[in-house]
N, C-alpha and C positions, 0 to 999 in steps of 0.2 A: 434268462427268461424274459427280462424286460425288453430285449431286442425283438422278440416276436410281437409284443404289443406295439412297439414303435413301427415295426415293419407293416403291420396291418393298418396302423393309423395313416400311413403314407397313402394307401390306396382306398381308404374308407369312402372317399368321394365317388368312387366308381359304383357304389352300391346304394347310394342315397335314394330313398323313396318318399313319396308324399305322406304316407300313413305311418311310417316307422323308420327308425334309424337302421338302415340296412348295413352300415359299416360295423355296428356292434354285432349283428348276427353273422356277418361274414367272418369277423374275428373269432367268434365262438365256433363256427363250423371249421375254419382252418385249424384252430387249436385242437378240435376234435380229431381231425385227420392226423395231427401230429402227436396225439396222446397214445397211451399204451393199452387202450381198450382191446380186449381179446377179439372183438368183432366190431368194426367201425360202422355200425348202423346208427340211426338217429337215437334210439333208446340208450345204447351203450355210450355214445359220445356225450349225450346230455347228462348222463350220470357222472362222467369223468370231469366235465368242465363246469366250474362254478357258475351259477345263474343261467345255465343253458336250459332251454325248454324244447323238447323234441317236437312238439306241434308247431312252434314258431320256426324252428329250423326246417321242418317239412314244408311249410308255407313259403319260406324264403327261397327254397330250391324249386318248388313246384309251380308257383304262380307269381312270385315277386317280379316286377317289370324290369329289373336291371338287365343290361345287355352284356353278352359275353365278349363281343368284339373288342371293346375298349380294354377289358381285363386282359385278354390275350395279347393285345398290342403292348400294354404296359409290361407284361411278363416277357415278351420277346425282346423289347429294347433293353430292359433291365438285365436280362440274361446275357445279352451281348456286352453290356457294360461290365458286368461282374466277371465274366469269363474271358473277356478280351475281344472276341469277335474278329472281324477283319479277314485278311487272306488265309489265316489258319483255320477259320471256322468252317464247319460243314453242316449243312442243313440235311437232317436225316428224315426220310419219309418211310414210315412203317405202319403196320396195322396190328391191332390186338383184339382178341376175342374175349367175350364175357359170357360165361355160361348162365343160362336163365331157364327157369321152368315155365311151362305154359306158353301162351301165344299173345299175351297182352302187352308185354314190354315193347316199347317202340323199336321197330327194326328187327325184332327177334325172328329167327327162321332156322331151318335146318341148313346149315352152311359150314364151310370149313373154319375150324377154330385152330389158329396157329399155335396157341398155347398148349392145346392137347394133341395137336398133330393129326386131327381127324375131324370128320363132319360131326357137328354137335348142334343142339338147340341153343343158339347164342345170338348175341348182338356183336357187331364188328365195328370198331372205330378205326378211322384212318388218322394218323397223328403226324405232326411235324415236330422235330426236336432239334435244338441247336447244340452242337458238339464241338468243344475245343479241348484238345488233348484228352484227358480222362474224364472231364466234366461234361455232363449232358443234362439238358433240361427241356421238358416239353414246352412248346410255344404255340401250339395250335391243334385243333381237333375237328373232325367231321364224323358224323354218324352215317354209316352206310345203310341205305334202304334198299333191300331186295325188290325185285319187280312185283312180287306178290303183295308188297305193301303199296308201291306207287300206283298199282293198277286197282287199288281198292280205296276209293275216295272216302268212304264212310269210316273205314278203319283208320285212315290217316287223320281224319277230323277228330275222332275219339281220342287219339294219342296226342292231339295238339300240334300236329305238324303244320307249319305255315304253308299256304298254298304255293308259294314260290319254291318250296323245297319238296313238293310232292311229285316233281318230275324225276324220272329215273336217271341216275348218274352212276357211272362205273366207279370203282375204287380209284382207277387211274385219273379220271376226271376230277375226283375229290383231291387227289394228290396234287394235281396241277393248280387247283384253287389255293391249296395251302402254300405252294411255292410262290404263286403270285402275291398272296397275302403277305408273306414274309418280305418280299421285295418292296411292295407298296408301303409297308409299315416302316421301312428304312433299316431293316436288319442287314448288317454287313456280313456277307459270306461269299466265298469264292467257289465252294464245292457243294454238290448235292449227292447224297448217297442213298441207295435204295436196294431192296432185295429183288429176287428174280420175278416176283409177281408184277413188279413195276418196270424192271429193267428189260423185260422182253418186249415192252411197248416202245418200238424205235421212234414212233411219232412223238412220244413224250420226250425222248432223249433229244430229238431234233429241236423241240421247243425250248428245252433247257439250254442247249447251245445257243439258241437265238437270244437268250437273256445275257449272254456273255459269261455263263457259269460253266465250270468243269463238273462233270458227273463221273461217279464210279458206280456202275449199275450191275448188280449180279445178274447172271443169266443161267438158264438151264444147260445141262451138258449137251442137249440136243440142238442148241442154238446154232444156226448156220451162218457162216461168214465166208468171205472170199479171202484166201491167202494172198492172192494177187488182184490188182485192180480189175474189176469186171469190165469187159469190152462193151462197146455200144453206147448209145445215148438214151436208151429207154430201159427202164427197170424190167428185168425178165419176169414173166408171169410165173414160170416154174423155176423157183430159185435153185432147187435141188438139181435141176438139169442144166444149170448154167455155170457150173464150176464151183459153186458154193459147197462148203464142207462143214460138218459138225465140229464144234470147238473141242470136244473130247478126242476126236480123231486127230486133229492138228496137234493137240497136246501130247498124245501118245507117241508121236514121232519126235518130240523134242524134250522128253522128260530128262534126258541126261544133261540138258543145258540149264536146268534149274539151280539156283544158288540159295543157300540157307541165309535168312536174315532174321533179325530180332525185331518183333513188332512192339513189344513193351516189356516192362518189368512187372510181372505178376506176383501174386501173393506166394506162389510156390516156386518162384524163380523166373528167369527170363522166358517169355513166350516166343518161341521160334517157329518159323515155317519155311518150307522150301518154296521159293517164288520164281516165277518166270513170266516174261512178257514178250510180245512181238506185235508188229503193226499188221492190221488186217483191214478189210473193208466191209461196211454194211451199207444197205440201200433202203432206207425207210420208204414205206409206201407213199408217204406224203412228200418225199424228197425228189428233187429234180435230177440230182447226180449222186453217185456213190460217195460215202463219207469214210475217210481213213481214220481209224481209231486204234487204241491199244486193246489187245486181248491180254487179260491178266489171269494167271493161274497160281493158286497157292495150295499147298498140301500140308495139312495139320499133322501133328505127331500121331494122331489116331488113324491116319490114312484118309481122312475126309478131304475132298477136293472142292475148291470153290473157283468158279469161273465168273469173270466180270469183264465189262467193256468200259472204256474210259476215253474221253476226248481230250485228255491232258496233253500239254505241249510235248513236242518231240524230244526236247532236251531235259525233261524232268528227270531228276536223279532216280536211279533204280530203286533204292531202298525207300525213298519218299513215296513212290507210287505203291509199293507193297504195303506201307503203313496206312495209306489212304484206303486201300482195299480192306484192311483189317479194322477200320474205324467203326464199322457197324456193330462191333462187339459192345460198344458203350451204350448204344440205344437199347440193346437187349438188357443190359444192366439197369438202365433207366426204368424200363417196364417192370423188371423184377422188383426193384425197390418200391415203385409205385404201388404194386399189388401186395407186396409182403408187409409194407410198413406204413403206407399212406392211404389205405382204404380205397385205392383206385377202382377195384372190382367189387367192393362190398356194399354198394349203394342198393337201395330197395325201391326207389322211385321208378315208375313205369313210363312217364311221359317224356315228350321231346324236350321241353324246357328243363325238366329235372336233369336229364342226362347231360345236356350241354352246360348247365350251371355247375353240376358236380365236377365235370372234367376241368372246367376253367379254375375252380377252386383247388383241385388237385394240382393243377399247374402252378398256382400261387404257392401252395405248400411245398411242392418240389423245388421251386426256385429258392425258397427260404433255406432249405437244406443245402443247396449248392452254395448260396451266399455264405452260410456259416462255415462250410468246409473250406471255401476259398479264404475266408477270414482267418481261419485257424491252421492254414496249411503248413506254417512254420513250426508252431508250438505243438500241434497235434496232427501230423500228416496222415495218420491212419484213421482219423475221424470218419465214421460211416453214418449213413442214414439211420441205421438201427441205433447207434450210440445216441444220436440226437433225439430220437423218439423216446428212448428210455430216460434221458435227462429231463426232457420236457414233461413226460408222463409223471415222473417222480415229483416234479415241482407242483403239478396240479394235485397229485395225491396228498401232498402235505397239507392241503387246505381242508381235507375231509376228516371230520371228527368221528369217533365211534358212533355217535348218534346219527351222523350223516350216512354212514355205511349201513346202519340198521334201517334207516328210512328208505334207502335205495333198494334193499332186499325186500322190504314190505311192499314197496311200489311194484316191484317185479311180480310178487306173488298176487297182488290185486289184478295185474294185467293178465297173468296166467289163468286166474279164476274166470275172468271175463271171456278169455279165449276158449277155455274148456266148456263154459256154459253155452257159448255160441255154437261150438262144434257138436255138442250133445243135442242141441235144439235142431240143428240141420240134419243130424243122423236120425232123430226120431221122425222128422218130417219126411225123410226119404223112405223110412220103413213104412210109415203110414201110407204114402203114395203107392208103394209097392204092393201093399195089402189090398188097396182099392182096385188095382188092375188085375188081380188074380180072379 
């Protein structure tokens, strides 16, 4: 447990403020994210962590002036150091939805929530994560603002959105910001991975190539490519009438050529897929010439088919390319751990500053779990995020006496009485107003 205190001490300077010791509050909040509270909101975390105060933590996230940029930069460089980085590292770009009630939480709208697989009232964050082998850690975040927000200056001001961020940006533009941020920070990686929401943007793929990076970008089954290099020196306006074909149609003709490969050793045994690749051409709208890329197709044991495009070199080994396509599995595990065990989606703040502060601290907590798992990979190779949270939570719980637990329950009861009194008062006022209008 002392390692968590040492870990937080290393970065305490990133949270220093003129009026209080931000490093202490950061340590308490990170400890709260790593504790075993049933729900990781301010009240529950402050109950679990000695000397933590919910109001102070709320202020620390809502209005304290510390910046998230230096925190994410430290997380990114430390993640690369701990996991290895370099040629084997892949920068993952993905988004995650956070269901919310009402319309006041910054960026909330009726929009697609990937976690639920449907349109929902939610916030959507675009994230970058560094992945090396089976280890993955978040290293950056951006909150997506729908047009209904950026076109309402009053609403943006109330949520505390800086003026420079009130201009509408697509999720793909935010993704490019995160990629540039990782490069400028000095994170070493050769690969970029993304799902079809980003992979269908061939202009984005062209920019990634311009950085000298390889991409593995999932695409929809309806994505059109050329099986042979398209003729002419000008990009066809009607791609479908120029010889381009859907990737699923090309795959259908070559299914018998697929070979079974092993992606990784899973908890239930080896994870195997049928994998196939071939060279095809794409022609980004912003590109002057067609680009030759790999079309990758993998078929899971349940019959699900994944299509991807990659600008990897011609001589890359067959199985390596298949494993690169399967690497996105680990960013999904990263989000799952963040939401199940690290309070990633259990925040209750509504404002711009709160959201970004919270996500940066989740990134710090997540990196701590990665650091511990790497450190214990020989003695405890099966160590999970859940295991760590239970150990840390048990350590904090040992400091609570019977009197402490009774005091916590009584505090909860006082808060509930205040809430009940307030709700009853509003209900009576509503009834009185209704009677006056009759």
